[in-house]
C-alpha positions as CSV (number, residue, x, y, z in Angstrom):
1,M,-143.2,-36.8,109.4
2,I,-141.2,-34.0,110.9
3,P,-141.0,-34.2,114.7
4,E,-142.8,-31.3,116.5
5,R,-140.8,-28.4,117.9
6,R,-139.3,-29.0,121.3
7,P,-142.2,-29.3,123.7
8,A,-142.7,-26.2,125.8
9,K,-139.3,-24.8,124.8
10,L,-141.1,-21.5,124.0
11,A,-144.5,-20.9,125.4
12,A,-144.5,-17.9,123.1
13,L,-146.2,-14.7,124.3
14,M,-145.3,-12.3,121.5
15,V,-145.9,-8.6,121.7
16,A,-145.4,-7.0,118.2
17,R,-141.9,-5.6,118.1
18,G,-140.0,-4.9,121.2
19,R,-141.8,-8.1,122.0
20,V,-141.1,-10.3,125.0
21,V,-141.2,-14.0,124.7
22,S,-141.8,-15.8,127.9
23,S,-140.1,-19.2,127.8
24,T,-140.9,-22.3,129.8
25,V,-138.0,-24.8,130.2
26,T,-139.1,-28.4,130.8
27,A,-137.6,-30.6,133.4
28,L,-136.1,-32.8,130.7
29,Q,-134.4,-29.8,129.2
30,L,-133.0,-28.7,132.5
31,V,-131.6,-32.2,133.1
32,A,-130.0,-32.2,129.7
33,A,-128.7,-28.7,130.0
34,A,-127.3,-29.4,133.5
35,T,-125.6,-32.5,132.2
36,A,-124.1,-30.6,129.2
37,L,-122.9,-27.8,131.5
38,V,-121.3,-30.2,133.9
39,L,-119.4,-31.8,131.0
40,A,-118.5,-28.5,129.4
41,T,-117.8,-26.3,132.4
42,G,-117.8,-28.5,135.5
43,C,-120.6,-26.3,136.9
44,R,-124.3,-27.0,137.5
45,H,-126.9,-24.7,136.1
46,G,-127.9,-22.2,138.8
47,S,-131.6,-22.2,138.2
48,A,-132.2,-25.9,137.8
49,Q,-134.7,-27.4,140.2
50,G,-133.6,-30.1,142.7
51,A,-130.6,-30.5,144.9
52,G,-129.0,-27.3,143.7
53,T,-131.7,-25.0,145.0
54,P,-131.5,-23.2,148.4
55,A,-134.7,-24.8,149.5
56,A,-133.4,-28.3,148.7
57,Q,-130.1,-27.6,150.4
58,R,-131.9,-26.6,153.6
59,A,-134.1,-29.7,153.5
60,S,-131.1,-31.8,153.0
61,A,-129.4,-30.2,156.0
62,G,-132.5,-30.8,158.1
63,R,-132.6,-34.5,157.2
64,A,-128.9,-34.8,158.2
65,A,-129.6,-33.2,161.5
66,L,-132.1,-35.9,162.4
67,T,-129.4,-38.5,162.4
68,R,-127.4,-36.7,165.1
69,A,-128.3,-36.6,168.9
70,A,-131.2,-34.3,169.6
71,P,-130.0,-31.1,171.4
72,S,-131.2,-30.5,175.0
73,A,-133.8,-27.9,175.8
74,T,-131.1,-25.4,176.9
75,D,-129.2,-25.7,173.6
76,H,-129.5,-22.9,171.1
77,P,-128.1,-24.3,167.8
78,P,-126.7,-21.6,165.6
79,T,-128.8,-20.6,162.6
80,A,-127.2,-21.8,159.4
81,P,-126.3,-19.0,157.0
82,E,-128.2,-18.8,153.8
83,P,-126.3,-20.3,151.0
84,E,-124.9,-18.0,148.3
85,P,-127.2,-18.0,145.2
86,K,-125.6,-19.8,142.4
87,P,-124.8,-17.7,139.3
88,R,-127.4,-17.9,136.5
89,M,-126.3,-19.5,133.3
90,L,-127.5,-19.6,129.7
91,W,-126.9,-22.2,127.0
92,M,-127.6,-21.4,123.3
93,A,-126.8,-22.5,119.8
94,A,-126.1,-20.2,116.8
95,V,-125.4,-21.0,113.2
96,G,-124.9,-18.9,110.0
97,D,-126.9,-18.8,106.8
98,I,-129.9,-20.9,106.1
99,M,-131.1,-20.5,102.4
100,L,-134.1,-22.6,101.3
101,D,-134.3,-21.9,97.6
102,R,-132.5,-23.0,94.5
103,G,-130.6,-26.3,95.0
104,V,-131.8,-26.6,98.5
105,A,-135.4,-26.4,97.4
106,R,-134.8,-29.2,94.9
107,R,-133.4,-31.5,97.6
108,I,-136.4,-30.7,99.8
109,R,-138.8,-31.7,97.1
110,Q,-136.9,-34.9,96.4
111,N,-136.1,-36.0,99.9
112,G,-138.4,-34.1,102.3
113,A,-137.7,-31.2,104.6
114,E,-136.9,-33.6,107.5
115,T,-133.8,-34.8,105.8
116,V,-132.0,-31.4,105.7
117,L,-131.0,-31.2,109.4
118,A,-131.6,-34.8,110.3
119,K,-127.9,-35.4,111.2
120,V,-127.4,-32.3,113.4
121,R,-130.9,-31.4,114.7
122,A,-130.4,-33.1,118.1
123,Q,-127.6,-30.5,118.7
124,T,-129.5,-27.5,117.5
125,R,-132.6,-28.4,119.5
126,A,-131.0,-29.1,122.8
127,P,-130.0,-25.6,124.1
128,Y,-132.5,-23.2,125.7
129,L,-132.3,-21.0,122.6
130,S,-131.2,-21.5,119.0
131,F,-130.5,-18.7,116.4
132,A,-129.9,-18.7,112.6
133,N,-129.7,-16.2,109.8
134,L,-132.6,-16.8,107.4
135,E,-131.1,-15.9,104.0
136,C,-134.3,-15.8,101.9
137,P,-138.0,-14.7,102.0
138,L,-140.6,-17.4,102.6
139,S,-143.2,-16.3,100.1
140,T,-145.3,-17.2,97.0
141,E,-145.3,-13.6,95.8
142,G,-142.7,-11.2,94.4
143,P,-139.7,-11.4,92.1
144,H,-137.9,-14.8,91.9
145,D,-134.7,-15.4,89.9
146,P,-132.6,-17.9,91.9
147,A,-130.1,-18.3,89.0
148,N,-129.2,-14.7,89.7
149,C,-129.4,-14.9,93.5
150,C,-132.9,-13.4,93.8
151,F,-134.3,-15.9,96.3
152,R,-137.9,-16.7,97.3
153,A,-138.5,-20.0,99.1
154,D,-141.8,-21.9,99.4
155,P,-143.4,-21.0,102.7
156,K,-143.7,-24.7,103.5
157,T,-139.9,-24.9,103.8
158,V,-140.3,-23.2,107.2
159,Q,-140.5,-26.9,108.3
160,V,-136.7,-27.0,108.1
161,I,-136.4,-24.2,110.6
162,L,-138.9,-25.9,112.8
163,D,-137.2,-29.3,112.5
164,G,-134.0,-27.7,113.7
165,G,-135.7,-26.2,116.7
166,F,-134.7,-22.6,115.9
167,D,-136.3,-20.1,118.1
168,V,-135.2,-16.8,116.5
169,V,-134.0,-15.8,113.1
170,S,-132.4,-12.7,111.6
171,L,-134.0,-11.0,108.6
172,A,-131.4,-8.3,108.4
173,N,-129.5,-9.5,105.4
174,N,-129.1,-8.6,101.7
175,H,-131.7,-11.2,100.5
176,S,-134.6,-10.4,102.9
177,L,-136.0,-7.9,100.3
178,N,-135.5,-10.1,97.2
179,A,-139.3,-10.7,96.9
180,G,-140.2,-7.1,97.7
181,R,-142.6,-5.8,100.2
182,A,-145.1,-8.6,99.6
183,G,-142.4,-11.2,100.2
184,V,-141.4,-9.5,103.5
185,E,-145.1,-9.4,104.7
186,Q,-145.6,-13.1,103.9
187,T,-142.4,-14.1,105.5
188,L,-143.4,-12.4,108.8
189,D,-146.9,-14.1,108.5
190,V,-145.2,-17.5,108.1
191,L,-142.9,-17.0,111.0
192,D,-145.6,-15.7,113.3
193,E,-147.9,-18.6,112.4
194,N,-145.1,-21.0,113.4
195,G,-144.0,-19.3,116.6
196,I,-140.6,-18.4,115.3
197,A,-139.3,-15.0,116.6
198,Y,-137.5,-12.7,114.2
199,V,-135.3,-9.6,114.3
200,G,-134.2,-7.1,111.7
201,A,-137.6,-6.7,109.9
202,N,-141.1,-5.4,110.8
203,R,-144.3,-4.6,109.0
204,D,-143.6,-1.0,110.1
205,K,-140.2,-0.5,108.4
206,E,-139.1,2.1,110.9
207,R,-139.5,-0.3,113.8
208,S,-137.3,-3.1,112.2
209,W,-134.6,-2.5,114.7
210,E,-136.7,-3.4,117.7
211,P,-135.5,-6.4,119.7
212,V,-137.1,-9.6,120.8
213,V,-136.5,-10.5,124.5
214,F,-136.7,-14.0,125.9
215,N,-137.1,-14.7,129.6
216,V,-135.5,-18.2,129.8
217,A,-134.0,-19.9,132.9
218,D,-134.4,-16.6,134.8
219,V,-132.1,-14.8,132.3
220,K,-133.4,-12.0,130.1
221,V,-131.9,-12.6,126.7
222,G,-132.2,-10.0,123.9
223,F,-131.7,-10.3,120.2
224,M,-131.2,-7.5,117.6
225,A,-130.1,-7.6,114.0
226,Y,-128.6,-5.2,111.4
227,T,-126.9,-5.2,108.1
228,D,-123.6,-3.4,107.6
229,L,-122.7,-3.7,104.0
230,S,-121.1,-1.3,101.5
231,F,-123.8,-1.7,98.9
232,Q,-127.3,-0.1,99.0
233,H,-129.7,-3.0,98.7
234,G,-130.2,-5.2,101.7
235,S,-132.6,-5.0,104.5
236,Y,-134.9,-2.7,106.5
237,C,-132.5,-2.5,109.3
238,K,-129.0,-1.1,108.5
239,I,-126.1,0.5,110.2
240,D,-126.1,3.9,108.5
241,A,-123.1,6.1,107.7
242,D,-124.1,7.9,110.9
243,P,-124.5,5.0,113.4
244,T,-125.5,7.2,116.3
245,A,-129.1,6.0,116.3
246,V,-128.1,2.4,116.0
247,Y,-125.8,2.6,119.1
248,D,-128.6,4.3,121.0
249,Q,-131.0,1.5,120.1
250,I,-128.5,-1.1,121.4
251,A,-127.9,0.9,124.6
252,R,-131.6,1.2,125.3
253,T,-132.2,-2.5,124.6
254,K,-129.3,-3.6,126.9
255,K,-131.1,-2.0,129.8
256,R,-133.8,-4.6,129.4
257,C,-131.5,-7.6,129.1
258,D,-129.0,-9.6,131.1
259,V,-127.4,-10.8,127.9
260,L,-127.8,-9.0,124.5
261,F,-126.9,-10.7,121.2
262,V,-126.5,-8.5,118.2
263,S,-126.6,-10.2,114.8
264,V,-124.7,-8.3,112.0
265,H,-124.7,-9.2,108.3
266,W,-121.3,-7.7,107.2
267,G,-117.9,-8.3,105.6
268,E,-116.8,-9.5,102.2
269,E,-118.2,-12.6,100.6
270,Y,-115.8,-15.6,100.6
271,H,-113.1,-13.8,102.7
272,G,-111.8,-15.9,105.6
273,K,-110.4,-12.8,107.4
274,R,-112.5,-10.1,108.8
275,S,-112.3,-6.6,107.3
276,E,-111.2,-3.4,109.1
277,R,-114.8,-2.2,108.7
278,Q,-116.0,-5.3,110.6
279,R,-113.5,-4.7,113.3
280,K,-114.5,-1.1,113.9
281,T,-118.2,-1.9,113.8
282,A,-117.7,-4.8,116.3
283,L,-115.9,-2.6,118.8
284,S,-118.6,0.1,118.5
285,V,-121.5,-2.4,118.9
286,I,-120.0,-3.9,122.0
287,D,-119.2,-0.4,123.4
288,A,-122.9,0.4,122.9
289,G,-124.0,-2.5,125.0
290,A,-123.9,-5.8,123.1
291,D,-122.6,-8.9,125.0
292,C,-122.0,-11.0,121.9
293,I,-122.0,-10.5,118.2
294,L,-123.3,-13.2,115.8
295,G,-121.8,-12.5,112.3
296,H,-122.7,-13.8,108.9
297,H,-122.6,-12.9,105.1
298,P,-119.0,-14.0,104.0
299,H,-120.3,-17.6,103.4
300,T,-117.2,-19.0,105.1
301,L,-115.8,-19.2,108.6
302,Q,-114.0,-16.3,110.1
303,G,-112.2,-16.2,113.4
304,I,-113.6,-15.6,116.9
305,G,-112.6,-12.3,118.4
306,V,-112.8,-11.0,121.9
307,Y,-113.3,-7.4,123.0
308,K,-113.8,-6.4,126.6
309,G,-114.4,-10.0,127.5
310,K,-117.2,-10.4,125.0
311,P,-117.1,-12.7,122.0
312,I,-117.4,-11.7,118.4
313,L,-118.3,-14.5,116.0
314,Y,-117.2,-12.7,112.8
315,S,-118.7,-15.2,110.4
316,M,-120.4,-18.5,111.3
317,G,-120.4,-19.5,107.6
318,N,-123.1,-21.4,105.8
319,F,-125.4,-23.9,107.5
320,V,-128.0,-24.7,104.8
321,F,-126.8,-23.6,101.3
322,D,-126.0,-24.9,97.9
323,Q,-122.6,-23.3,97.1
324,R,-119.4,-24.6,95.6
325,E,-117.6,-27.4,97.3
326,G,-114.7,-26.4,99.6
327,E,-114.6,-23.9,102.4
328,R,-118.0,-22.5,101.5
329,M,-119.5,-25.8,102.4
330,E,-117.4,-26.3,105.5
331,S,-118.7,-24.6,108.6
332,A,-119.5,-25.0,112.3
333,L,-122.3,-25.3,114.8
334,F,-121.6,-22.9,117.7
335,E,-122.8,-23.5,121.2
336,L,-122.3,-20.7,123.7
337,W,-122.5,-20.8,127.5
338,W,-122.8,-17.6,129.5
339,K,-122.3,-17.5,133.2
340,E,-123.4,-14.6,135.3
341,G,-120.4,-12.4,135.9
342,G,-119.5,-12.3,132.2
343,R,-117.7,-15.6,131.7
344,W,-118.2,-17.2,128.3
345,Q,-117.4,-20.6,126.8
346,I,-117.8,-21.3,123.1
347,K,-117.8,-24.7,121.4
348,A,-117.6,-24.9,117.6
349,T,-118.4,-28.2,116.2
350,P,-117.3,-28.6,112.5
351,V,-119.9,-29.4,110.0
352,W,-119.9,-30.0,106.3
353,I,-122.9,-29.4,103.9
354,D,-123.6,-32.6,102.1
355,R,-124.8,-31.8,98.5
356,A,-127.0,-34.9,98.6
357,R,-129.2,-33.3,101.2
358,M,-127.9,-29.7,101.1
359,G,-127.8,-29.7,104.8
360,P,-125.0,-30.1,107.4
361,V,-123.5,-33.4,108.5
362,Y,-120.6,-34.2,110.8
363,P,-117.6,-34.7,108.5
364,S,-115.0,-37.4,108.6
365,T,-112.4,-37.1,111.2
366,Q,-109.8,-35.8,108.8
367,R,-112.0,-33.1,107.4
368,A,-113.3,-32.1,110.8
369,A,-109.7,-31.7,112.0
370,K,-109.0,-29.5,109.0
371,I,-112.0,-27.2,109.7
372,A,-111.1,-27.0,113.3
373,R,-107.5,-26.0,112.6
374,R,-108.7,-23.3,110.2
375,L,-111.0,-21.8,112.8
376,R,-108.4,-22.1,115.5
377,D,-105.8,-20.3,113.4
378,L,-108.2,-17.6,112.2
379,S,-109.0,-16.9,115.8
380,A,-105.4,-16.9,116.8
381,D,-104.8,-14.2,114.2
382,L,-107.3,-12.1,116.1
383,G,-105.5,-12.6,119.4
384,T,-108.0,-15.3,120.7
385,Q,-106.7,-18.4,122.3
386,A,-108.7,-21.3,121.0
387,T,-107.9,-25.0,121.6
388,I,-108.9,-28.1,119.8
389,E,-110.5,-30.8,122.0
390,G,-111.3,-33.9,119.9
391,S,-112.5,-32.3,116.7
392,R,-114.1,-29.3,118.4
393,V,-112.8,-25.8,118.9
394,M,-113.1,-24.4,122.4
395,V,-112.8,-20.8,123.6
396,H,-112.9,-19.8,127.2
397,I,-113.3,-16.1,128.0
398,D,-112.5,-14.7,131.4
399,P,-113.6,-11.1,131.6
400,T,-110.8,-10.3,134.1
401,A,-108.0,-11.6,131.8
402,K,-105.9,-9.2,129.8
403,P,-106.2,-9.8,126.1
404,T,-103.1,-10.9,124.2
405,I,-102.1,-10.6,120.6
406,P,-99.6,-13.0,119.1
407,A,-96.2,-11.5,118.5
408,K,-96.4,-12.0,114.7
409,T,-99.4,-9.7,114.6
410,R,-98.2,-7.0,117.0
411,P,-97.4,-3.8,115.0
412,K,-97.0,-0.8,117.2
413,A,-100.4,0.6,116.4
414,L,-102.1,-2.6,117.6
415,L,-100.5,-3.0,121.0
416,K,-103.9,-2.4,122.6
417,A,-106.6,-5.0,122.6
418,T,-107.7,-5.9,119.1
419,P,-110.5,-8.4,118.8
């Protein structure tokens, strides 16, 4: 049996498009999150209940006062100043492409849906929010030719997404329309029935850009999704030749959010380095109001960029797929910590897609080190200082720090910040 989705992670109250999802975080989650944040950042989560709250601090101070001599009637002890509120924090996980058809579907039929993410699901379930790009319709209707990359997965395979604890998926990609209008409609039905939020598609095509906004741990977190590809087929939600409307949509959404994630399906397949088009789009999307870009489509890792103190994950690679062995089957699971004031920490844990299950596992030490070095070096080429701690790649972003570009990539035209 597949374990149920994280209890009370999302008490989903969904309003069709532009919808707000009110999230309840359990005490167990807060303890786990606080522990993770202490280990990762040396900070406690600002909204966790217990000793960190102002009320608890005042109560503790009162108990301490009882152990001292009682003041005389003429004493007027000074009033203790209110403690400064601790900054709010957010913890989330993000992964790249999840495709549930073709070879992945065969493994699901053979082994069961619960085997696909069995090795990594503890890590994808743990954060407050988890995001993935869903690279196929979930439908019993419409065209289906997986040998020619026209995908349509059995709706029951949504259990893989549930098993991984994913809260929101992007449907803005070049496979979301593979099964036609009927396939889109059934996909939305399946996701709605299972309480999984989605961005980049809508029953009303013109409203596909509209965001989903979560209120979690007192942080309003928004998600939007677009495709930005050179070919015509793709999704309902695209960055057009004239992107003015898209940037206006992002700016309007940012006014509703503390943190805004924009998912973009872009770049060239199987290219480890981001394109010039990706770079220009990334800068414009952040200028419009995005706080972080979650990229996918190349089916391989690309570097982590930084612009105006905000992270750009150019490509998170594959997460559940059935492609050729090599870099296409080597990827990472990204965890992101945001701290009020604009500080970011990113941890990328290398994963490898095991063809026996068509799902990610933690690779051998040697292979993990190779994946980590590749991601570190790709990020360094973008001017981002990434370090390897154990087998994980870490990026710390201080919004007040001036960006740097390695000397070997400093042509005169690029002396200014280049993510």
